[in-house]
C-alpha positions as CSV (number, residue, x, y, z in Angstrom):
1,M,44.0,-8.6,0.3
2,T,41.3,-7.1,-1.8
3,A,38.3,-6.7,0.0
4,T,35.2,-8.7,-1.2
5,R,31.4,-6.9,-1.8
6,C,28.3,-9.1,-1.5
7,G,24.3,-8.0,-1.5
8,V,21.4,-8.9,-2.1
9,V,19.1,-7.4,-5.5
10,A,15.5,-7.9,-5.2
11,F,14.2,-8.1,-9.2
12,I,10.6,-6.7,-8.4
13,G,7.5,-5.8,-11.2
14,R,3.9,-6.9,-12.3
15,P,3.9,-9.8,-14.2
16,N,5.3,-11.1,-17.4
17,V,8.0,-8.2,-17.7
18,G,11.3,-10.7,-17.7
19,K,12.1,-10.5,-14.3
20,S,13.0,-14.8,-14.4
21,T,14.8,-14.4,-18.0
22,L,16.7,-11.3,-16.7
23,M,18.2,-13.1,-13.6
24,N,18.9,-16.3,-15.7
25,H,20.8,-14.5,-18.5
26,L,23.2,-12.3,-16.0
27,I,24.1,-15.6,-14.0
28,G,24.7,-17.6,-17.3
29,Q,22.3,-20.4,-16.4
30,K,18.8,-21.2,-16.1
31,I,17.3,-20.9,-12.3
32,S,14.3,-19.6,-12.6
33,I,11.7,-21.1,-15.2
34,T,9.8,-19.2,-17.9
35,S,6.9,-19.4,-20.3
36,R,4.9,-16.3,-22.2
37,R,2.2,-16.8,-19.5
38,P,2.1,-14.1,-17.0
39,Q,2.9,-15.5,-13.4
40,T,4.7,-18.2,-14.4
41,T,7.4,-17.6,-11.2
42,R,5.4,-18.3,-8.2
43,H,8.3,-18.4,-5.2
44,R,11.0,-16.5,-4.3
45,I,14.6,-18.1,-6.0
46,H,17.5,-16.9,-5.0
47,G,20.3,-16.9,-8.3
48,I,23.9,-16.2,-7.3
49,L,26.6,-14.5,-9.3
50,T,29.8,-14.7,-8.2
51,R,33.1,-13.3,-9.3
52,D,36.7,-13.0,-7.8
53,N,35.7,-10.6,-5.6
54,Y,32.1,-9.4,-5.4
55,Q,28.8,-11.9,-5.3
56,I,25.1,-10.5,-6.0
57,V,22.3,-12.2,-4.6
58,I,19.7,-12.1,-6.9
59,A,16.1,-12.8,-5.3
60,D,13.8,-13.8,-8.3
61,T,10.0,-12.9,-7.2
62,P,6.5,-13.2,-8.6
63,G,5.0,-10.9,-10.6
64,I,2.9,-8.0,-8.0
65,Q,-0.8,-8.3,-8.7
66,E,-3.3,-5.8,-8.0
67,E,-5.9,-8.5,-7.3
68,E,-5.9,-11.1,-5.2
69,Q,-8.4,-13.5,-5.9
70,R,-6.8,-16.8,-4.5
71,A,-5.3,-17.7,-1.5
72,L,-2.5,-18.8,-4.3
73,N,-2.5,-14.7,-5.6
74,K,-2.1,-13.5,-1.8
75,V,0.4,-16.0,-1.0
76,M,2.5,-14.7,-3.9
77,N,2.0,-11.1,-3.1
78,Q,3.2,-12.1,0.2
79,T,6.5,-13.9,-1.0
80,A,7.2,-10.6,-3.2
81,Y,6.9,-8.3,-0.5
82,Q,9.2,-10.5,1.6
83,A,11.1,-10.5,-0.5
84,L,12.2,-6.6,0.3
85,A,13.2,-6.8,3.0
86,G,16.7,-6.7,4.1
87,V,18.0,-5.8,0.7
88,D,20.2,-3.7,-0.7
89,V,19.1,-2.5,-3.9
90,I,15.9,-3.2,-5.2
91,C,15.3,-3.3,-9.6
92,F,12.4,-2.3,-10.3
93,T,11.5,-4.2,-14.1
94,V,9.2,-2.8,-16.5
95,D,8.8,-3.6,-20.0
96,A,10.7,-1.4,-22.1
97,L,8.3,1.4,-23.2
98,K,4.9,-0.4,-21.9
99,W,3.3,1.4,-18.8
100,N,-0.3,0.4,-16.8
101,Q,-1.6,0.2,-13.1
102,G,0.3,-3.1,-12.7
103,D,3.4,-0.8,-12.9
104,E,1.9,2.3,-10.6
105,Y,0.7,-0.1,-8.3
106,V,4.0,-2.0,-7.9
107,L,5.6,1.7,-7.8
108,S,3.7,2.8,-5.3
109,L,4.7,0.0,-3.1
110,L,8.4,1.2,-3.2
111,E,7.5,4.5,-1.5
112,G,9.2,5.0,1.9
113,L,11.8,2.2,1.4
114,Q,15.4,3.4,1.8
115,V,17.3,1.7,-0.3
116,P,18.6,2.1,-3.6
117,V,16.0,1.7,-6.4
118,F,17.1,1.1,-9.8
119,L,14.5,1.7,-12.9
120,V,15.2,-1.7,-15.2
121,L,13.6,-1.4,-18.6
122,N,13.6,-5.0,-20.2
123,K,13.0,-5.6,-23.7
124,I,14.5,-2.9,-25.2
125,D,15.1,-5.0,-28.2
126,T,11.3,-4.7,-29.0
127,L,11.3,-1.1,-30.0
128,D,10.3,-0.5,-33.2
129,E,11.1,3.3,-32.0
130,K,13.7,3.7,-30.1
131,N,14.0,7.5,-30.2
132,Q,10.6,7.2,-27.8
133,L,12.2,5.5,-25.0
134,L,14.6,8.6,-23.4
135,P,11.3,10.8,-23.6
136,H,9.4,7.5,-21.8
137,I,12.7,7.3,-19.7
138,A,12.4,11.0,-18.6
139,R,7.9,10.9,-17.8
140,L,8.9,7.8,-15.0
141,Q,11.4,9.6,-13.6
142,E,9.0,12.2,-13.3
143,K,7.4,9.3,-10.7
144,R,10.2,8.7,-8.4
145,E,14.2,9.5,-8.3
146,F,15.5,6.4,-9.4
147,A,19.1,5.4,-8.3
148,E,19.8,4.3,-11.6
149,V,18.4,3.8,-15.0
150,V,19.4,0.7,-17.3
151,P,17.7,-0.3,-20.5
152,V,18.0,-4.0,-21.1
153,S,17.7,-6.8,-23.1
154,A,17.7,-9.9,-21.4
155,L,17.4,-12.3,-24.3
156,G,19.3,-10.2,-26.7
157,G,22.1,-9.8,-24.0
158,H,22.0,-6.0,-24.3
159,N,23.8,-3.9,-21.5
160,L,23.5,-6.8,-18.5
161,D,27.3,-6.0,-18.2
162,A,26.4,-2.4,-17.6
163,L,23.5,-3.5,-15.4
164,E,25.8,-6.2,-13.5
165,A,28.8,-3.4,-12.8
166,T,26.5,-1.2,-11.7
167,L,24.9,-3.3,-9.3
168,Q,28.4,-3.8,-8.0
169,G,29.1,-0.8,-7.1
170,Y,26.3,-0.6,-5.0
171,L,27.2,-3.6,-3.1
172,P,28.3,-3.8,0.8
173,E,31.7,-4.9,1.7
174,G,31.4,-8.4,3.8
175,P,32.0,-12.0,2.9
176,F,30.0,-14.2,0.3
177,L,27.3,-15.4,1.7
178,Y,27.4,-18.4,-0.2
179,D,29.8,-20.8,-1.6
180,E,31.8,-19.6,-5.1
181,D,30.2,-22.6,-7.0
182,D,26.8,-22.2,-5.3
183,I,24.0,-21.2,-8.6
184,T,20.8,-21.1,-6.2
185,D,19.9,-21.7,-3.0
186,R,16.9,-24.1,-4.1
187,N,17.5,-28.0,-4.2
188,L,17.6,-30.5,-6.8
189,R,13.6,-31.5,-6.1
190,F,12.6,-28.0,-5.8
191,L,14.1,-27.3,-9.7
192,A,13.2,-31.0,-10.7
193,A,9.3,-29.5,-10.1
194,E,9.8,-26.4,-11.7
195,M,10.8,-27.7,-14.7
196,I,8.2,-30.0,-15.3
197,R,6.0,-27.1,-14.5
198,E,7.2,-25.1,-17.4
199,K,7.2,-28.1,-19.8
200,I,3.2,-27.9,-18.6
201,F,3.0,-24.1,-19.4
202,R,5.0,-24.6,-22.8
203,Q,2.9,-27.7,-24.2
204,L,-0.4,-26.1,-23.0
205,G,-0.5,-22.4,-23.6
206,D,-3.7,-21.0,-21.8
207,E,-5.7,-24.6,-22.4
208,L,-5.2,-24.9,-18.8
209,P,-5.8,-22.5,-16.1
210,H,-2.8,-21.9,-13.0
211,Q,-4.7,-24.0,-10.7
212,M,-2.0,-26.9,-11.2
213,T,1.4,-27.2,-9.8
214,V,3.8,-30.1,-9.2
215,E,5.1,-32.0,-5.9
216,V,7.7,-34.6,-6.1
217,E,7.6,-37.5,-4.3
218,L,10.3,-39.5,-4.7
219,W,14.3,-39.1,-5.3
220,E,16.2,-42.1,-5.4
221,D,19.9,-41.8,-6.8
222,G,20.8,-45.6,-7.7
223,P,24.0,-46.5,-9.0
224,R,23.6,-45.5,-12.7
225,V,20.3,-43.9,-12.4
226,T,17.9,-41.2,-10.7
227,H,14.6,-42.5,-9.8
228,I,11.8,-39.6,-10.2
229,A,8.0,-39.7,-9.2
230,A,6.1,-36.1,-9.5
231,S,2.7,-35.7,-9.2
232,I,1.1,-33.4,-11.1
233,L,-1.6,-31.1,-8.9
234,V,-5.2,-30.1,-10.9
235,E,-8.5,-29.0,-9.1
236,R,-11.1,-30.2,-11.8
237,P,-11.6,-34.2,-13.8
238,G,-11.7,-31.7,-17.1
239,Q,-8.4,-30.0,-16.6
240,K,-7.0,-33.6,-15.7
241,K,-8.2,-34.7,-19.4
242,I,-6.6,-32.2,-21.1
243,L,-3.3,-32.5,-19.5
244,I,-3.4,-36.6,-20.3
245,G,-4.2,-36.1,-23.8
246,T,-5.5,-38.6,-26.5
247,N,-4.3,-41.8,-25.4
248,G,-1.9,-40.2,-22.9
249,E,0.4,-38.1,-25.7
250,R,0.7,-35.2,-24.0
251,I,1.6,-36.4,-20.4
252,K,4.0,-38.4,-22.1
253,K,5.4,-35.5,-24.6
254,I,6.0,-33.4,-21.4
255,G,7.7,-35.9,-19.1
256,I,9.9,-36.6,-22.1
257,D,10.4,-32.7,-22.4
258,A,11.2,-32.5,-18.7
259,R,13.5,-35.7,-18.4
260,K,15.8,-34.4,-21.0
261,E,16.2,-30.8,-18.8
262,I,16.8,-32.2,-15.7
263,E,19.0,-35.0,-17.1
264,Q,21.4,-32.1,-17.9
265,L,20.7,-30.3,-14.6
266,I,21.9,-33.4,-12.8
267,G,24.4,-35.0,-15.0
268,R,22.8,-38.6,-15.3
269,K,20.1,-40.2,-16.5
270,V,16.8,-39.8,-15.4
271,M,13.8,-42.3,-14.7
272,L,10.6,-40.1,-14.5
273,R,7.4,-41.0,-13.9
274,L,4.5,-38.7,-14.0
275,W,0.7,-38.4,-12.4
276,V,-2.1,-36.0,-12.9
277,R,-4.3,-35.9,-9.8
278,V,-7.2,-34.0,-8.9
279,R,-7.1,-31.9,-5.3
280,R,-10.1,-29.9,-5.5
281,G,-9.4,-26.4,-4.3
282,W,-5.9,-26.4,-3.5
283,S,-5.3,-22.9,-4.6
284,D,-7.7,-21.5,-2.9
285,D,-6.5,-23.6,0.8
286,E,-3.6,-21.8,2.5
287,R,-3.3,-25.4,4.9
288,A,-2.7,-26.8,1.1
289,L,-0.3,-24.3,-0.1
290,R,1.6,-24.6,3.2
291,S,2.0,-28.5,2.8
292,L,3.2,-27.7,-0.8
293,G,5.9,-25.1,0.2
294,Y,4.0,-21.9,-0.9
295,V,4.5,-20.5,2.5
296,D,7.4,-20.5,4.0
297,N,7.3,-21.8,7.3
């Protein structure tokens, strides 16, 4: 009987380098929500990639920030740091040729860790000057000795097979951590809340600050329809007005888009009701963050 391999791989990097998109495309299914806004990912989410004789458990993490302006930022950083504990491989993910102080800061956090660190250069399909890539890699290798260097394009699907194959070679022998049919460690309520939050980001762009979250308050599976009720929490009445939109058109569009995606997720008809509520200061209140699931108990 062929021995199985299984390990945990953490995707780490500054905000907006494409970690969530990379995980989704490796697994072949949407697990983490994505948007063009930095810090869309707020939780540690495990995506599970299972083949015949190996299983890669991918820990997608919030983008690490140098400044912790609010309790929410602090908690997101702590979530990313904690994801490094007990992993078998770290994929330090960067944005093609872009390198800034945020990348330098994340790299400094990896010093002293006795774990193989891959340098994963994402978004290489966006490069106009492909001949700049090798000199850029050489400069980064002077900063640290990386176990592997893998240029990829998550959206374009470029070199993802090579990344998977290389990761597989670093997995320790052992039994699978999850059932072969599992694709994430998160439950449906969590995924539904995240899908609603993604539709808000995509509808509003930069109109709404980051001080917004979604809480699923009701989930009832009827004979034919699943009834879901969720609250969208903001911090000020003006933010509530923006979310609802003129004559409620904006919140209606968010609900329609989210419902369609949730129906695809669970494979049945959904009745989705959304409310917008003002809860002042929630993003800077550790007790509120704990009750909303941002702090692991």
